[in-house]
N, C-alpha and C positions, 0 to 999 in steps of 0.2 A: 742895725738890721731892722728894728721896729720902725724907724723913721723912713727907711726906704720902702718897706712894705706899705706904710701909711700913704706915702706919695703915690704908689702904684694903685692903691684903693681909690684915692682921689681921682686919678687919671681915668681909671676904668669907669667909675661912676659918672664922670663928666662925659666920656665918650658914649656910654650906653644911654644916658638920659637927656643930655643937654646939647647935643651937636646940631640938631636941626629943629624942626617944629616940635614943640613940647606937647605930648599927649599924655593921657592918663596911663596908658600901657607903658610908655617910656619912663614915667615917674615911678611906677610900681617896679619895673625891671631895674631901675637905678637903685632904689632903696633895697630891693632884695639882694642885688649884687654887693652892695655896701655891707649889709648884715652878714652875708655868707663869707666875704673876705675878712671881715672883722673877727668872726668866729675862727677862721683858719689862722689868723695872726695870733690870737690868744692861745690856740692849741700848740702852735709852733713855739711860742714863748715859754709855755709851761714845760714842754719837752726839753728845751735847751737850758732852762733856768734851774739852778740848784739852790736850796736854802740851807741855812745853818741849823743843825739839830740842836736840841737843848743840851746844856752842859751836863755831863755825867762824870762821876768819879772814875779815875783811871783804873781802879781795881775791878771795874765792870768788864774790862777787856781781859780775855783769856791770858793768864800768866803762864809762861812756859817754864821758867825756873827761877831760882833765887828766893830771897826772903819776901814775905808779904808785908805791906804797910800796916801800921797801926790804925784801926778803924773804929775801935770801941774804947771808951774811957780815955780819950786823947787828952794828955795834960796841957795846961796853959803854960806859956813862957813869955818872956819879955825880950823884945828886940828893939834897940835904940830907944828905950823908954816906953814903947808901945806894947800893951798886953795883946798877945796873939792867942786867939781861941779857935783852933782848927775845927772846921765843920765836917769834912769828909774823910780826910786821911792825913797821916804824918809819916814821912820817910826820913829816917835818921840812921846814924851809924853807931853801933854799940861795940864793935871790935875795931880792927884796923881799917876795914873797908866793908861796905854792904853793897850787894848787887841785886837789882830788881829788873827782871827781863819780861817783856810783854810781846806776844805775837799779834802783830797788826796787819798780817797778810790778808788781803781781800777787803780791807777797809779803804775807802777812797777819800782822799783829801781831808785827812785828820788835822785838827789844830789843837795843840796841847797848851794849857795854861797852868802855870805853877808859881807859887810864892816861895821865896827862899831867904835864908838869913842865918846868922849865928846868934844864939841867945846871949844876952848880956852877962849871965852868970857863968858862962863857959869861956875857955881859952879861945881867942880869936884866931882859929886856924881851921883849914879844911878846904875841900874842893868837891864840886859836883860835875860829873861828866855825863853827857847824854850821847849815846851812840845810836846810830841807825844803820843796821846791817854792817856792823864792824867798822864803821867810819865815824869819826868824832863829829857830832852835829853842833854841840855847844859845850863849852867848858868855862866854869866860873869858879874862881878861888877867892880867898880872903882879900888878896890885893885888889881884885876887881871890885869887891864889895866896898872896900875902903875908898877907892878912887871915884867910884860912881855913886855918890850919895843920892843922886837924882834917879836911881834905878826905879823904873816904873813897875809896879806889881799889879796884877800878875804878869809874868813874862809870857809871851806868846810865841810858840814854836810850831810852825806849819810843817806837816809831812805830806808826801804826795804818793801817787799810785805805786811806785816801785818799791816802797819800803815794806819789808817783811817782818822785821824785828826791831824793837826799841829797847835799849838797855840803859838804866840809870845806875851810875856808880857813885857812891858817896864815901868820902874819906874825911876824917877830922870831925869837926863839930857843926858843920852846916846841916840845917834841917830844911826839908821841903814839906809844904803843907798845902792842903786843898788843891791837889793836882787833879785837874779835870780835863776832859776833851770834848770837842764837838766834831761833827762830821758833816760835810756838805752832801745833801741828798735831794732827790726830787721829792715832791710833795706826796707821791704815792708810795715811797719806800718806807 
């Protein structure tokens, strides 16, 4: 779109200023037209373009029900020999299953980032399921963690306009930490 508008600017400037005999008035009109069209293109681009907001911990979204993540005095643990020191939050399971539910209605184009794994000192079993509006968005269990040793962290999970609620269900010994989100916004939002 920007390329097309740029070509139109070039054509209009050429037609206004350089079609016949070059005069001072035609040169001024040509430059004025180019500047005006350039400002218009910049305004249209800013209105259409959205930027990624800074990363914020997931607990900053209104929680609708379920347990809250651990955000203070978060313990360190080791996963595949690496010491993990969570900075923002820790989601884990203390009973048979833990559920964390967040209201994301009204938020546009969210992207969630999360780290997950099973600590070396615990039995290698568990599953994390993320639901969006009662449908499974992603499900990761211990078999998936074993098979994909090249799993890139943090995982990136995009959500879109129609999502109203996101639920994280953890069973077994899987832990999620530093779960954050970004939102696509215009610069004035």
